[in-house]
N, C-alpha and C positions, 0 to 999 in steps of 0.2 A: 504494500500500500504506500509506504513512504517513498519507494523508488518511483512509483507512478506519479505521485504528487511532485516530486523533484523534477521529473521529466516535463511535466506540464508547466511548472514555473520557468524552467529553462527555455521552453518553447515560447512562452509569453514574452520573456525578456528579449529573446532573439527577434521577435516580431516588432517590439517597440524600438529596439536598438536599430533595426534596419528600416525604419520608417513604414512598417506594415500597418500602423494605425492611421485613421483618417482624421484625427483630431485637428491637424494643422492644414487640412486640404484647403486650397484656394481656387475659386472659380476664375478661369482666365477671362480677361476682357476681350470681347469680340468686336472687331472693327469691320469696316466695309471691305477691307482687303485681306483679313486674316484673323487668326486668334493668337494673342500674345502668349508667350510661354508663362506659366504660372509663377508668380513671385511668392517667395516664402520667407517670412511673412510679408504682406503687402506693405510697401513703403508709405510713409506719411507725406502728404502734399506739402510743398514749400510754396509760399506766396510772395515772390519778389516784386519789386517795383510798385508797391501799393495796391496790388491786386485784391487783397482781402477787403480793403475799404471800398473798392469799386464794386466787388461782389455784394457787399452789404447794401449798396445803393441800387442793386438790381441788374448789374452788368452780367454778361455771360463770359466765362473764362474757358480756356482750353488747357488741360493738363497734359504736357508732352511726355515722351517716353522716359524722361529724366525726373518725373514727378514734380515739375515746376508748373504751377498754375498761373497763367497770365491772361490779361485782357488785351486783345489786339497785339500779340507779341511781335517784335521785330526779328527775333531769332527763335528757332524751335528745333528740338531734337525729335525726329520722326521715328527713328530706330537706332540701334547701336552703331550703325555705320554711316548714317546720314543726318546732316544738319542743314536747316534752312536759315538763310540770313537775308537781310534787306527785304523783309516781307512787306508787301503792300496789300491791304485788305479792301474788299468791297463786300457790302452786305453784313458787316459785323453786327451782332446783336439780333439778327433775324434768324429764321430757321435754317438758313444756309449761308455760310460765309466763304468767300473764295479769296485765296491769297496767291500772289505771284512772288517768286523769290529766286535767289541763287541757291543752288543745292551743292553741297560739298559731300562727296561720297568717298569713303575709305575703301579702296580696292585691296582686299586681303590676299595678295599674291606676291610672294609664295605663302605668306601668312600675314595676319593683321599687324604684328609688330614690325614687319619689314615692308608693309604695304605702301602704296602711294595714294594720293588724292586725285579725284577727278571732279571737275567743276562743270555745271550745266545750269539751265534755267528750268524751273519747275512750277507746277500749279498744284495747290492743295485745296481741297474742298472739305469744310467742316459742316456737320449737320447733326440732327437729332438732339437738340438741346434738352436737357433733363434737369430737374431740381433734385439735388442730392445734399443731404445734411443742411437744408435751408439755403443752399447756394446753387446757381445755375451753371452747368458745364455742357460744352459740346461733347457728345459721346461717340461720334463716328468721324472717321477721316478717310479720305482717299487722295492719293497723290499720283501725278504723272510727270514724267520728264523725258526728254529725248536724249538717248545715250549718244554722247559725242563720237564714240568709236564706230558705232553701227548705224546711227541715224534712226534706230527703232525707238518707238515709244515704250517706255517702261512704266510699270505700276508696282513699285515696291510695297512691301507690308509697312503699314504705319500703325504705331501702337500708342493709344492714348491711355491715360491712367486716371479716369474719373473715379471718384469715391463711391459710385453706385453702379 
């Protein structure tokens, strides 16, 4: 009997130690172009540039992939390899905001540490504003840009980090 109990305890500890429990499961954020890898645990939003005060006055913010929530941002991380800069917005505060920007992409060849950067022009569309924790956030994004090497239009995954 003791041997059976000991085996059961060891099996339970092995499951807990290997992440077999679902206690810390996180639902991934779904975007217009993909599903973000689950964060464990989810990061807390940062509100730079007075965004918190603007949200309290009813503005809509966008939380980028780096968990920075901004209103009409001039720069924005859309995924771990792409950053938008010199963003110009139209329709901000409505159900659909369109931004045009420069995009800098890290080309991870032969690997990300030794990679190079590629610059292009991009368009990002934010939509589906939702109230989360008393504040409004855009919850979907899609982006397109023309690959300078091939001339083809690309639509990379864009990950937002809304709190809902």
